[in-house]
Kinemage of the C-alpha trace (Angstrom):
@kinemage 1
@onewidth
@group {chain A} dominant
@subgroup {mainchain}
@vectorlist {calphas} color= white
{ca met a 1} P -107.420 34.163 -243.287
{ca asn a 2} L -109.445 33.100 -246.332
{ca leu a 3} L -110.862 35.271 -248.926
{ca tyr a 4} L -114.237 34.656 -250.551
{ca ile a 5} L -115.853 36.653 -253.328
{ca val a 6} L -119.451 35.894 -254.048
{ca thr a 7} L -121.854 37.223 -256.708
{ca gly a 8} L -125.843 37.462 -256.353
{ca thr a 9} L -125.898 37.572 -252.627
{ca thr a 10} L -129.345 39.482 -252.551
{ca lys a 11} L -131.517 36.503 -252.237
{ca gly a 12} L -131.584 32.738 -252.764
{ca leu a 13} L -128.518 30.606 -252.799
{ca gly a 14} L -126.233 33.626 -252.959
{ca lys a 15} L -127.607 35.081 -249.786
{ca ala a 16} L -127.351 31.767 -248.066
{ca leu a 17} L -123.653 31.295 -249.216
{ca ala a 18} L -122.805 34.714 -247.920
{ca glu a 19} L -124.390 34.020 -244.520
{ca gly a 20} L -122.498 30.602 -244.075
{ca ile a 21} L -119.195 32.243 -245.166
{ca gly a 22} L -119.729 35.303 -242.927
{ca ala a 23} L -120.301 33.054 -239.746
{ca ser a 24} L -116.684 32.439 -239.576
{ca ser a 25} L -113.941 34.871 -238.199
{ca glu a 26} L -111.579 33.268 -240.484
{ca asn a 27} L -113.058 34.357 -243.696
{ca glu a 28} L -112.937 37.847 -245.449
{ca leu a 29} L -116.103 38.151 -247.580
{ca ile a 30} L -116.731 40.492 -250.425
{ca ala a 31} L -120.285 40.014 -251.555
{ca leu a 32} L -121.349 41.521 -255.057
{ca ser a 33} L -125.068 42.225 -255.484
{ca arg a 34} L -127.627 44.632 -256.575
{ca ala a 35} L -128.350 45.882 -253.200
{ca pro a 36} L -126.740 49.176 -251.825
{ca glu a 37} L -123.231 48.928 -250.383
{ca gln a 38} L -123.080 48.149 -246.630
{ca pro a 39} L -121.007 46.425 -244.057
{ca ile a 40} L -121.931 42.656 -243.713
{ca pro a 41} L -120.686 39.860 -241.414
{ca ala a 42} L -116.923 39.174 -242.141
{ca gly a 43} L -116.640 41.763 -244.790
{ca thr a 44} L -118.472 44.100 -246.961
{ca gln a 45} L -121.187 44.220 -249.772
{ca leu a 46} L -120.479 46.041 -252.885
{ca glu a 47} L -123.289 47.189 -255.332
{ca val a 48} L -122.840 46.330 -259.114
{ca asp a 49} L -124.732 45.627 -262.179
{ca leu a 50} L -123.483 42.335 -263.622
{ca ala a 51} L -125.063 43.122 -266.896
{ca ser a 52} L -122.434 45.882 -267.397
{ca ala a 53} L -118.861 45.136 -268.445
{ca gln a 54} L -117.775 48.488 -267.117
{ca ala a 55} L -119.399 48.069 -263.836
{ca val a 56} L -117.719 44.754 -263.312
{ca glu a 57} L -114.212 46.286 -264.169
{ca glu a 58} L -114.965 49.188 -261.698
{ca val a 59} L -116.089 47.040 -258.798
{ca phe a 60} L -112.951 44.730 -259.396
{ca asp a 61} L -110.760 47.957 -259.163
{ca arg a 62} L -112.282 48.421 -255.652
{ca ile a 63} L -111.726 44.873 -254.757
{ca glu a 64} L -108.061 45.098 -255.733
{ca gln a 65} L -107.626 48.094 -253.566
{ca arg a 66} L -109.229 46.440 -250.706
{ca ile a 67} L -106.933 43.229 -250.909
{ca arg a 68} L -103.745 44.951 -251.853
{ca gly a 69} L -100.946 43.999 -249.456
{ca lys a 70} L -102.830 41.146 -247.838
{ca arg a 71} L -102.016 37.424 -247.861
{ca phe a 72} L -104.650 34.628 -247.683
{ca ala a 73} L -104.440 30.908 -247.126
{ca lys a 74} L -106.933 30.527 -249.870
{ca ala a 75} L -109.156 32.696 -252.220
{ca val a 76} L -112.381 31.416 -253.348
{ca leu a 77} L -114.604 32.953 -256.046
{ca ile a 78} L -118.224 31.801 -256.344
{ca asn a 79} L -119.852 33.084 -259.396
{ca asn a 80} L -123.509 32.461 -258.403
{ca ala a 81} L -125.525 35.293 -259.873
{ca gly a 82} L -127.933 34.324 -262.526
{ca val a 83} L -131.251 35.127 -264.228
{ca val a 84} L -133.619 32.863 -266.079
{ca ser a 85} L -135.617 35.489 -267.990
{ca pro a 86} L -136.817 35.467 -270.715
{ca val a 87} L -138.788 32.301 -270.548
{ca gly a 88} L -140.625 31.463 -273.745
{ca pro a 89} L -139.969 30.760 -277.366
{ca ile a 90} L -137.168 32.664 -278.651
{ca glu a 91} L -139.081 34.274 -281.378
{ca arg a 92} L -141.125 36.176 -278.783
{ca ala a 93} L -138.271 36.933 -276.447
{ca asp a 94} L -137.244 40.674 -275.833
{ca ala a 95} L -133.829 41.498 -277.407
{ca ala a 96} L -132.621 43.355 -274.351
{ca glu a 97} L -133.787 40.470 -271.951
{ca leu a 98} L -131.592 37.954 -274.195
{ca glu a 99} L -128.638 40.100 -274.062
{ca arg a 100} L -129.027 40.547 -270.302
{ca asn a 101} L -129.512 36.995 -269.709
{ca leu a 102} L -126.301 35.985 -271.689
{ca phe a 103} L -124.164 38.631 -269.965
{ca val a 104} L -125.228 37.868 -266.449
{ca asn a 105} L -124.956 34.242 -266.906
{ca leu a 106} L -121.895 33.758 -269.085
{ca val a 107} L -120.064 36.830 -269.907
{ca ala a 108} L -120.038 38.484 -266.388
{ca pro a 109} L -118.617 35.151 -264.827
{ca met a 110} L -115.874 35.119 -267.489
{ca leu a 111} L -114.923 38.641 -266.873
{ca ile a 112} L -115.030 38.143 -263.240
{ca met a 113} L -112.841 34.928 -263.258
{ca arg a 114} L -110.254 37.158 -265.383
{ca arg a 115} L -110.162 39.890 -262.758
{ca phe a 116} L -110.154 37.539 -259.727
{ca leu a 117} L -107.258 35.467 -261.225
{ca arg a 118} L -105.249 38.571 -261.835
{ca ala a 119} L -106.116 40.189 -258.490
{ca thr a 120} L -105.226 37.132 -256.451
{ca glu a 121} L -101.967 36.087 -258.302
{ca gly a 122} L -99.253 35.699 -255.714
{ca ile a 123} L -101.440 36.582 -252.770
{ca ala a 124} L -103.283 33.176 -251.848
{ca leu a 125} L -101.581 29.763 -251.522
{ca leu a 126} L -104.571 28.174 -253.030
{ca arg a 127} L -107.251 29.644 -255.277
{ca arg a 128} L -110.627 28.111 -256.164
{ca ile a 129} L -113.230 29.098 -258.641
{ca ile a 130} L -116.921 27.678 -258.231
{ca asn a 131} L -119.187 28.522 -261.158
{ca ile a 132} L -122.878 27.853 -260.209
{ca ser a 133} L -124.264 26.131 -263.294
{ca ser a 134} L -127.444 24.183 -263.959
{ca gly a 135} L -128.725 20.850 -265.158
{ca ala a 136} L -130.354 23.067 -267.808
{ca gly a 137} L -126.891 23.712 -269.367
{ca arg a 138} L -126.717 19.775 -269.826
{ca lys a 139} L -130.081 19.035 -270.888
{ca pro a 140} L -132.258 21.346 -272.928
{ca ile a 141} L -135.526 22.819 -271.593
{ca ala a 142} L -138.266 24.247 -273.798
{ca gly a 143} L -138.603 27.977 -273.295
{ca trp a 144} L -135.149 28.489 -271.761
{ca ala a 145} L -132.948 28.841 -274.800
{ca ala a 146} L -130.906 31.781 -273.333
{ca tyr a 147} L -130.551 30.241 -269.894
{ca cys a 148} L -129.670 26.735 -271.223
{ca ala a 149} L -127.090 28.339 -273.617
{ca ala a 150} L -125.407 30.518 -271.062
{ca lys a 151} L -125.093 27.718 -268.539
{ca ala a 152} L -123.728 25.258 -271.191
{ca gly a 153} L -121.279 28.103 -272.195
{ca leu a 154} L -120.263 28.477 -268.416
{ca asp a 155} L -119.585 24.636 -268.379
{ca met a 156} L -117.324 24.863 -271.382
{ca ala a 157} L -115.724 27.922 -270.291
{ca ser a 158} L -114.779 26.436 -266.943
{ca arg a 159} L -113.378 23.267 -268.892
{ca ala a 160} L -111.148 25.626 -270.915
{ca val a 161} L -109.989 27.636 -267.958
{ca ala a 162} L -109.148 24.326 -266.105
{ca leu a 163} L -107.044 23.333 -269.118
{ca asp a 164} L -105.150 26.605 -268.996
{ca phe a 165} L -103.959 26.129 -265.438
{ca glu a 166} L -103.368 22.465 -265.895
{ca ala a 167} L -100.766 23.410 -268.554
{ca ser a 168} L -99.360 26.225 -266.414
{ca his a 169} L -99.019 24.044 -263.371
{ca lys a 170} L -100.472 26.737 -261.050
{ca pro a 171} L -102.579 25.765 -258.004
{ca val a 172} L -105.847 26.915 -259.259
{ca glu a 173} L -109.029 24.742 -258.901
{ca ile a 174} L -112.138 25.319 -260.949
{ca val a 175} L -115.600 23.661 -261.077
{ca ser a 176} L -118.850 24.406 -262.799
{ca leu a 177} L -121.441 22.837 -260.226
{ca ala a 178} L -125.070 22.281 -260.983
{ca pro a 179} L -126.657 22.333 -257.418
{ca gly a 180} L -129.778 20.559 -258.230
{ca val a 181} L -133.238 22.323 -257.899
{ca ile a 182} L -133.560 24.730 -255.174
{ca asp a 183} L -136.541 26.721 -253.507
{ca thr a 184} L -135.358 30.130 -254.521
{ca pro a 185} L -137.212 33.376 -256.019
{ca met a 186} L -135.958 32.196 -259.513
{ca gln a 187} L -138.249 29.066 -259.186
{ca gly a 188} L -140.973 31.515 -258.558
{ca val a 189} L -140.316 33.375 -261.874
{ca val a 190} L -140.386 30.118 -263.562
{ca arg a 191} L -143.827 29.001 -262.065
{ca ser a 192} L -145.348 32.432 -262.921
{ca ala a 193} L -144.981 31.573 -266.694
{ca thr a 194} L -147.705 30.413 -268.830
{ca ala a 195} L -147.873 26.922 -270.290
{ca ala a 196} L -147.426 28.343 -273.766
{ca asp a 197} L -144.177 29.856 -272.919
{ca phe a 198} L -142.868 27.095 -270.721
{ca pro a 199} L -144.464 23.650 -271.582
{ca asp a 200} L -142.735 21.965 -268.371
{ca ile a 201} L -144.494 24.393 -265.986
{ca glu a 202} L -146.743 21.698 -264.178
{ca arg a 203} L -143.602 19.621 -263.197
{ca phe a 204} L -141.964 22.516 -261.453
{ca lys a 205} L -145.373 23.583 -259.824
{ca gln a 206} L -145.608 19.883 -258.763
{ca met a 207} L -142.085 19.900 -257.444
{ca lys a 208} L -143.154 22.913 -255.111
{ca ala a 209} L -146.101 21.400 -254.008
{ca asp a 210} L -144.435 18.125 -253.102
{ca gly a 211} L -141.692 19.972 -251.243
{ca thr a 212} L -138.931 18.499 -253.394
{ca leu a 213} L -137.186 21.887 -253.861
{ca arg a 214} L -134.161 21.975 -251.561
{ca pro a 215} L -133.947 24.878 -249.228
{ca ala a 216} L -131.208 27.363 -250.283
{ca ala a 217} L -129.438 27.170 -246.859
{ca glu a 218} L -129.028 23.402 -246.950
{ca val a 219} L -127.577 23.624 -250.522
{ca ala a 220} L -125.244 26.382 -249.428
{ca ala a 221} L -124.029 24.359 -246.360
{ca asp a 222} L -123.482 21.561 -248.575
{ca ile a 223} L -121.300 23.424 -251.071
{ca leu a 224} L -119.271 25.296 -248.447
{ca arg a 225} L -118.616 21.994 -246.522
{ca leu a 226} L -117.270 20.281 -249.823
{ca glu a 227} L -115.458 23.407 -250.660
{ca ala a 228} L -113.774 23.368 -247.236
{ca ala a 229} L -112.810 19.784 -247.410
{ca gly a 230} L -111.352 20.146 -250.986
{ca lys a 231} L -113.924 17.828 -252.506
{ca leu a 232} L -114.788 20.059 -255.400
{ca lys a 233} L -111.740 19.533 -257.254
{ca gly a 234} L -111.190 17.064 -260.129
{ca glu a 235} L -113.854 17.218 -262.986
{ca pro a 236} L -114.406 20.910 -264.059
{ca val a 237} L -118.115 20.181 -264.474
{ca ala a 238} L -119.855 18.436 -261.538
{ca asp a 239} L -123.331 17.790 -260.162
{ca leu a 240} L -123.697 18.584 -256.372
{ca arg a 241} L -126.328 15.515 -255.997
{ca gln a 242} L -123.676 13.095 -257.473
{ca leu a 243} L -121.084 14.465 -255.142
{ca leu a 244} L -123.224 14.022 -252.116
{ca ser a 245} L -124.346 10.521 -253.009
């Protein structure tokens, strides 16, 4: 049996990942989202606000209770949840939105990595962490200061955690993976911005019009296929498009 913990499964890539994982009876899935708690294929969905450290701690207390006494061939964490808002020059950004962006995109994934590693110590032969990053963490985009900074931070956190486990010789694989441009609700948020707030808006609208945005289900299938084949290990910061080329 394999354990998968996936965040941000309400829609977009996270939903597609959860559906792909849930299709196999060999997997136990714990999905973390803003949606109400309910049973889902292969596991359960737990409601959590990833902008709250207390909420993250409380939901992981419940996860630990759920997996206590179990043994897994592998345990996989996919930190997928993310928010792009606020979009616009930083001087016009709402302080609460800035704080939420940095918490959901960077602080929460670090807190979740911390609890995942503690909870799965000794109960899985192999542990993997996949942090869903973005090209925006590697190339600045006007109007996306918070999102770019958070994803760049996630890349660096992944590098540092990988070094921690390299030094300890423990079997933990970690990658911060940029999945490319996906047709998700987040893209809709971006396209609804004004040109004054987001100078690159026409390029994003054109990608939608041209059909160059990849469907979330296709991207999720690629990620899960590479993960199952053990092909996401190696460099702690990677690009899905390069891995597929």
